C-alpha positions as CSV (number, residue, x, y, z in Angstrom):
1,X,1.0,-20.7,-9.7
2,X,2.0,-22.3,-6.4
3,X,0.7,-20.6,-3.2
4,X,3.1,-18.1,-1.8
5,X,5.2,-19.1,1.2
6,X,3.4,-18.3,4.5
7,X,4.8,-15.7,6.8
8,X,6.7,-17.3,9.7
9,X,4.7,-17.5,12.9
10,X,7.7,-16.0,14.9
11,X,7.4,-12.9,12.6
12,X,3.6,-12.6,12.7
13,X,3.5,-12.5,16.5
14,X,5.9,-9.5,16.8
15,X,3.8,-6.6,18.2
16,X,5.3,-4.3,15.6
17,X,4.7,-6.6,12.6
18,X,2.1,-4.9,10.5
19,X,2.1,-7.2,7.4
20,X,0.9,-5.6,4.1
21,X,0.0,-2.3,5.7
22,X,0.1,0.2,2.8
23,X,2.6,3.1,2.8
24,X,0.0,5.8,3.4
25,X,-1.3,4.0,6.5
26,X,2.2,3.2,7.9
27,X,3.4,6.8,7.2
28,X,0.6,8.1,9.5
29,X,1.8,5.9,12.3
30,X,5.5,6.7,12.1
31,X,5.3,10.1,13.7
32,X,8.6,10.7,15.5
33,X,12.2,10.1,14.6
34,X,13.1,6.5,15.5
35,X,9.5,5.2,15.2
36,X,9.7,1.8,13.4
37,X,7.6,-1.2,12.3
38,X,8.0,-4.3,10.0
39,X,5.8,-4.3,6.9
40,X,5.6,-6.7,3.9
41,X,4.8,-6.3,0.2
42,X,3.6,-9.2,-2.0
43,X,5.7,-9.3,-5.2
44,X,3.3,-10.9,-7.7
45,X,5.9,-11.7,-10.3
46,X,7.9,-13.6,-7.7
47,X,4.9,-14.8,-5.7
48,X,6.6,-14.0,-2.4
49,X,6.4,-11.7,0.5
50,X,9.2,-9.2,0.8
51,X,9.9,-7.7,4.3
52,X,10.8,-4.1,5.1
53,X,11.9,-2.2,8.1
54,X,9.9,1.0,7.9
55,X,11.5,3.8,10.1
56,X,11.2,7.5,10.4
57,X,14.6,9.2,10.3
58,X,15.6,12.9,10.5
59,X,15.1,13.1,6.7
60,X,11.8,11.3,6.4
61,X,10.5,7.7,6.3
62,X,12.7,5.0,4.9
63,X,12.0,1.4,4.0
64,X,14.9,-1.0,4.1
65,X,14.5,-4.5,2.7
66,X,15.1,-7.4,5.0
67,X,16.3,-10.6,3.3
68,X,14.4,-13.4,5.0
69,X,15.0,-17.1,4.7
70,X,13.8,-20.0,6.8
71,X,17.0,-19.8,8.9
72,X,17.8,-16.1,9.2
73,X,17.0,-12.4,8.6
74,X,19.5,-10.0,7.1
75,X,19.5,-6.2,6.7
76,X,22.7,-4.9,5.1
77,X,25.6,-6.3,7.2
78,X,23.4,-7.4,10.1
79,X,22.2,-11.0,10.3
80,X,20.2,-12.8,13.0
81,X,18.1,-16.0,13.3
82,X,14.8,-14.2,12.9
83,X,13.4,-10.6,12.5
84,X,12.8,-10.1,16.2
85,X,16.5,-10.8,17.0
86,X,17.6,-8.7,14.1
87,X,15.6,-5.7,15.4
88,X,17.0,-6.3,18.9
89,X,20.6,-6.1,17.5
90,X,19.9,-3.0,15.5
91,X,18.6,-1.2,18.6
92,X,21.9,-2.1,20.4
93,X,24.2,-1.4,17.5
94,X,22.6,0.9,14.8
95,X,24.0,0.6,11.3
96,X,24.5,3.3,8.7
97,X,23.0,3.3,5.3
98,X,24.1,5.8,2.7
99,X,25.4,8.1,5.4
100,X,22.3,7.9,7.5
101,X,22.2,6.2,10.9
102,X,19.2,3.9,11.5
103,X,18.1,4.7,15.0
104,X,15.3,2.5,16.4
105,X,13.6,4.1,19.4
106,X,9.9,3.2,19.5
107,X,8.3,0.1,18.1
108,X,4.8,1.0,16.7
109,X,2.3,-1.7,17.8
110,X,-0.7,-2.8,15.8
111,X,-3.8,-0.6,16.2
112,X,-7.1,-1.7,17.5
113,X,-8.5,-2.5,14.0
114,X,-5.4,-4.6,13.0
115,X,-6.5,-8.2,13.6
116,X,-4.7,-11.4,12.7
117,X,-5.8,-14.6,11.0
118,X,-5.7,-16.4,14.3
119,X,-8.4,-13.9,15.6
120,X,-11.1,-15.2,13.2
121,X,-12.6,-18.5,12.0
122,X,-14.7,-18.6,8.8
123,X,-15.9,-21.3,6.4
124,X,-19.4,-20.6,5.0
125,X,-19.6,-18.5,1.9
126,X,-22.6,-16.1,2.0
127,X,-22.0,-13.8,-0.9
128,X,-19.5,-11.7,-3.0
129,X,-18.5,-8.1,-3.2
130,X,-16.7,-5.7,-5.5
131,X,-13.3,-7.3,-4.9
132,X,-13.9,-10.4,-2.9
133,X,-15.9,-13.2,-1.4
134,X,-17.9,-12.8,1.8
135,X,-18.0,-15.5,4.5
136,X,-19.8,-16.0,7.8
137,X,-17.4,-16.6,10.7
138,X,-16.7,-15.9,14.3
139,X,-14.3,-13.8,16.3
140,X,-12.2,-16.3,18.3
141,X,-12.0,-14.4,21.6
142,X,-15.6,-13.2,21.9
143,X,-17.4,-15.8,19.8
144,X,-19.1,-12.9,18.0
145,X,-20.6,-13.9,14.7
146,X,-19.0,-11.8,11.9
147,X,-18.9,-11.4,8.1
148,X,-15.4,-11.8,6.6
149,X,-14.7,-10.2,3.2
150,X,-11.8,-11.9,1.6
151,X,-9.7,-10.3,-1.2
152,X,-9.9,-12.9,-3.9
153,X,-6.6,-12.0,-5.6
154,X,-4.8,-13.7,-2.6
155,X,-3.0,-10.4,-2.0
156,X,-1.1,-10.4,-5.2
157,X,-3.1,-7.6,-6.7
158,X,-2.0,-4.2,-5.3
159,X,-5.0,-2.5,-6.8
160,X,-7.4,-4.9,-5.0
161,X,-5.6,-4.3,-1.7
162,X,-5.8,-0.6,-2.2
163,X,-9.6,-0.8,-2.8
164,X,-10.0,-2.9,0.3
165,X,-8.0,-0.5,2.4
166,X,-10.0,2.5,1.1
167,X,-13.1,0.8,2.6
168,X,-11.3,0.0,5.9
169,X,-10.1,3.6,6.3
170,X,-13.6,5.1,6.1
171,X,-15.4,2.3,8.0
172,X,-13.1,2.5,11.1
173,X,-14.3,6.2,11.5
174,X,-18.0,5.3,11.9
175,X,-20.1,4.0,14.7
176,X,-23.9,4.2,14.3
177,X,-26.8,1.7,14.6
178,X,-27.7,2.2,10.9
179,X,-24.1,1.6,9.7
180,X,-22.6,-1.9,9.5
181,X,-20.1,-2.2,12.3
182,X,-16.4,-2.5,11.4
183,X,-14.3,-4.9,13.5
184,X,-11.0,-4.6,11.6
185,X,-8.7,-5.7,8.8
186,X,-6.2,-8.5,8.5
187,X,-2.9,-8.1,6.6
188,X,-0.5,-10.3,8.5
189,X,-0.5,-12.8,5.6
190,X,-2.6,-13.7,2.6
191,X,-5.5,-13.8,2.1
192,X,-6.2,-10.2,3.2
193,X,-9.5,-9.7,5.0
194,X,-12.0,-7.2,6.2
195,X,-14.0,-8.2,9.3
196,X,-17.5,-6.7,9.6
197,X,-20.7,-7.1,11.5
198,X,-22.8,-10.1,10.3
199,X,-26.3,-9.1,9.3
200,X,-28.7,-12.1,9.6
201,X,-31.5,-10.6,7.3
202,X,-29.4,-10.3,4.2
203,X,-29.7,-7.3,1.9
204,X,-32.9,-5.2,1.5
205,X,-32.9,-6.0,-2.2
206,X,-32.9,-9.7,-1.4
207,X,-35.8,-9.2,1.0
208,X,-37.8,-7.3,-1.6
209,X,-37.1,-10.0,-4.2
210,X,-37.7,-13.0,-2.0
211,X,-40.5,-11.9,0.3
212,X,-42.4,-9.1,-1.3
213,X,-45.8,-10.1,0.1
214,X,-44.5,-10.4,3.6
215,X,-43.0,-6.9,3.4
216,X,-45.8,-4.6,4.2
217,X,-46.1,-0.9,3.2
218,X,-45.2,0.0,6.8
219,X,-42.1,-2.3,6.7
220,X,-41.0,-0.5,3.5
221,X,-41.5,2.9,5.1
222,X,-39.6,1.9,8.2
223,X,-36.7,0.7,6.0
224,X,-36.5,4.0,4.2
225,X,-36.5,6.0,7.4
226,X,-33.8,3.8,9.0
227,X,-31.6,4.1,5.9
228,X,-32.0,7.9,6.0
229,X,-30.7,7.9,9.6
230,X,-27.5,6.1,8.3
231,X,-27.2,8.6,5.4
232,X,-27.5,11.6,7.7
233,X,-24.8,10.2,10.0
234,X,-22.4,9.7,7.1
235,X,-23.0,13.2,5.7
236,X,-22.5,14.7,9.1
237,X,-19.2,12.9,9.1
238,X,-18.4,14.6,5.8
239,X,-18.6,11.3,3.8
240,X,-20.2,10.7,0.4
241,X,-21.3,7.1,0.1
242,X,-21.5,7.1,-3.7
243,X,-23.2,3.7,-4.0
244,X,-26.6,4.0,-2.3
245,X,-29.0,1.3,-3.3
246,X,-31.1,-1.5,-1.7
247,X,-28.4,-4.0,-2.5
248,X,-26.1,-2.0,-0.2
249,X,-28.4,-1.9,2.8
250,X,-28.4,-4.9,5.1
251,X,-30.9,-6.0,7.7
252,X,-29.9,-7.3,11.2
253,X,-32.4,-8.1,13.9
254,X,-34.9,-5.7,12.3
255,X,-32.5,-2.8,11.8
256,X,-31.4,-1.5,8.4
257,X,-27.7,-0.8,8.1
258,X,-25.9,0.9,5.3
259,X,-23.0,-1.2,4.0
260,X,-20.5,-1.6,1.2
261,X,-18.2,1.4,1.6
262,X,-15.9,0.5,-1.2
263,X,-16.8,3.7,-3.1
264,X,-17.3,5.9,-0.1
265,X,-15.0,8.9,0.2
266,X,-14.4,11.1,3.2
267,X,-14.8,14.4,1.3
268,X,-17.6,16.8,0.3
269,X,-16.7,16.7,-3.4
270,X,-15.3,13.8,-5.3
271,X,-14.1,13.9,-9.0
272,X,-15.5,11.0,-11.1
273,X,-13.9,9.4,-14.1
274,X,-16.8,9.3,-16.5
275,X,-14.9,6.8,-18.7
276,X,-15.1,4.1,-16.1
277,X,-18.2,2.0,-15.3
278,X,-20.8,3.8,-13.2
279,X,-24.0,2.9,-11.5
280,X,-26.0,4.7,-14.1
281,X,-29.4,3.8,-12.8
282,X,-28.7,5.6,-9.5
283,X,-26.6,8.4,-10.9
284,X,-27.7,12.0,-10.7
285,X,-28.0,13.7,-14.1
286,X,-25.7,16.6,-13.3
287,X,-22.7,14.2,-12.7
288,X,-22.5,13.8,-16.5
289,X,-22.0,17.5,-16.8
290,X,-19.7,18.4,-13.9
291,X,-17.9,15.1,-13.4
292,X,-18.3,15.3,-9.6
293,X,-20.3,13.6,-6.9
294,X,-21.4,15.6,-3.8
295,X,-23.8,15.1,-0.9
296,X,-26.8,15.9,-3.1
297,X,-25.8,13.2,-5.6
298,X,-26.2,10.7,-2.6
299,X,-29.7,12.3,-2.0
300,X,-30.6,11.7,-5.7
301,X,-29.5,8.0,-5.4
302,X,-31.6,7.8,-2.1
303,X,-34.6,8.9,-4.1
304,X,-34.0,6.1,-6.6
305,X,-33.7,3.7,-3.6
306,X,-37.1,4.9,-2.3
307,X,-38.6,3.9,-5.6
308,X,-36.8,0.5,-5.3
309,X,-38.3,-0.1,-1.8
310,X,-41.9,-0.2,-3.2
311,X,-41.5,-2.2,-6.4
312,X,-43.5,-5.4,-6.1
313,X,-42.5,-7.7,-7.7
314,X,-39.0,-6.1,-7.3
315,X,-37.1,-5.0,-10.3
316,X,-34.0,-2.8,-10.8
317,X,-34.6,0.8,-11.7
318,X,-35.3,1.3,-15.5
319,X,-34.8,-2.4,-15.9
320,X,-36.4,-2.4,-19.4
321,X,-33.8,0.0,-20.7
322,X,-30.1,-0.3,-21.5
323,X,-27.7,2.0,-19.5
324,X,-27.2,4.5,-22.4
325,X,-31.0,4.9,-22.7
326,X,-31.3,5.5,-18.9
327,X,-28.6,8.2,-19.1
328,X,-30.3,9.9,-22.1
329,X,-33.8,9.8,-20.5
330,X,-32.8,10.9,-17.0
331,X,-30.7,13.8,-18.3
332,X,-33.8,14.9,-20.2
333,X,-35.8,14.9,-17.0
334,X,-37.6,11.5,-17.0
335,X,-38.3,9.7,-13.7
336,X,-40.0,6.4,-13.0
337,X,-43.6,6.5,-11.7
338,X,-44.1,5.3,-8.1
339,X,-45.7,1.9,-7.4
340,X,-49.4,2.2,-6.6
341,X,-48.8,1.1,-3.0
342,X,-46.4,4.0,-2.3
343,X,-48.2,6.6,-0.1
344,X,-48.6,10.0,-2.0
345,X,-46.7,11.7,0.9
346,X,-43.7,9.5,0.3
347,X,-43.9,9.9,-3.5
348,X,-43.6,13.7,-2.9
349,X,-40.4,13.2,-0.8
350,X,-39.0,10.9,-3.4
351,X,-39.6,13.5,-6.1
352,X,-37.8,16.1,-4.0
353,X,-34.9,13.8,-3.5
354,X,-34.4,13.1,-7.2
355,X,-35.1,16.7,-8.3
356,X,-33.3,17.6,-11.5
357,X,-31.8,20.6,-9.9
358,X,-29.3,19.5,-7.2
359,X,-29.8,22.7,-5.1
360,X,-33.5,21.9,-4.7
361,X,-32.9,18.5,-3.1
362,X,-33.1,18.3,0.7
363,X,-29.9,17.7,2.6
364,X,-29.7,14.4,4.5
365,X,-30.9,15.9,7.8
366,X,-33.9,17.5,6.2
367,X,-34.6,14.3,4.3
368,X,-34.6,12.2,7.4
369,X,-36.9,14.8,9.2
370,X,-39.4,14.8,6.3
371,X,-39.5,11.0,6.3
372,X,-40.0,10.7,10.0
373,X,-42.7,13.4,9.9
374,X,-44.4,11.5,7.0
375,X,-44.3,8.2,9.0
376,X,-45.7,9.9,12.0
377,X,-48.5,11.5,10.0
378,X,-49.4,8.1,8.4
379,X,-49.3,6.5,11.9
380,X,-51.8,9.1,13.1
381,X,-54.2,8.6,10.2
382,X,-55.4,5.6,8.3
383,X,-54.5,6.1,4.6
384,X,-56.0,3.5,2.4
385,X,-52.6,2.3,1.1
386,X,-50.9,2.2,4.4
387,X,-51.1,-1.1,6.3
388,X,-52.2,-0.4,9.9
389,X,-52.4,-4.0,10.8
390,X,-48.6,-4.5,11.1
391,X,-47.2,-2.5,14.0
392,X,-43.9,-4.4,14.2
393,X,-40.5,-3.4,12.9
394,X,-39.0,-5.3,10.1
395,X,-39.1,-9.0,10.7
396,X,-36.2,-11.4,10.0
397,X,-37.5,-14.8,9.1
């Protein structure tokens, strides 16, 4: 299929041009009667962008298609050389559609998280995510190094865009040292993008796989404690992460940051479709019974992640078993034994976190407190399995 025709530059630069902003996001911005913006939808069967004037009327929000060619823009009986001029004429002489007058009073500008393609440069591929490829790039104005997550379906997949925007909606609510920073999303044209903080140390899982002997017991404990700070912050914000694992924790300048919020939900209870693929090796046993994830299912997954942190050489949880065996064994109460280098004090906390009974697991705040107390106690003493020679934080090499 030939690439879709690019959005005209004269349309993109309009302050009220929001590109492929989804209906639920634009509806929240169109508050008062007469509020308006321009949005687009990619029609995959035609491989083209369709333009709409989204406006709040007395009766609700309406979306009127704008016929756009290289030479003009047309809405009903109104025609102008481009969309900007079309909107200007509609403000002066409103038209009526099905007995309803289209009054344009206030143009809704892009929000602070709505960036444009011209705002970023990216070339080097550094990985891939659930729905796209990740690149390293820079913000043009500040020269800040960033990670850019590109929707690989080139914007023709409405489901992919919906997943991307779920991640964008939750990430723009958070600001914490142990959460990957969110810079914005780009919908002015395809490809659609998320712009995130670049983490120079890669994922914790990569570090455990690639440099196990340079990652001391103290390093591993520090990573667990830092991740617990991020989890506590999320839970206090009433958000279930739903995908806690070492692969979704990144390292930047020695700081562990929780990432990959594609499954995150800003709710205290989230219904799960048990017929769809699930991260079985990190999944709390009660989810199979109740079909719900809660804060304490994140705590269970965190317990599995503690186990991951100490495997040397690294291997995935229950790696010798198929998923259905893991499900069967875990539901029956089986848990993996801790690695010999894991301090007994941490093993106890891990067992609490993945307790079979959800009500017996600590909440995120209590978990973080227990981990910090444990680290303090180990710093004060000299346990045989705790490396006192390395007083540094996690090193990026």
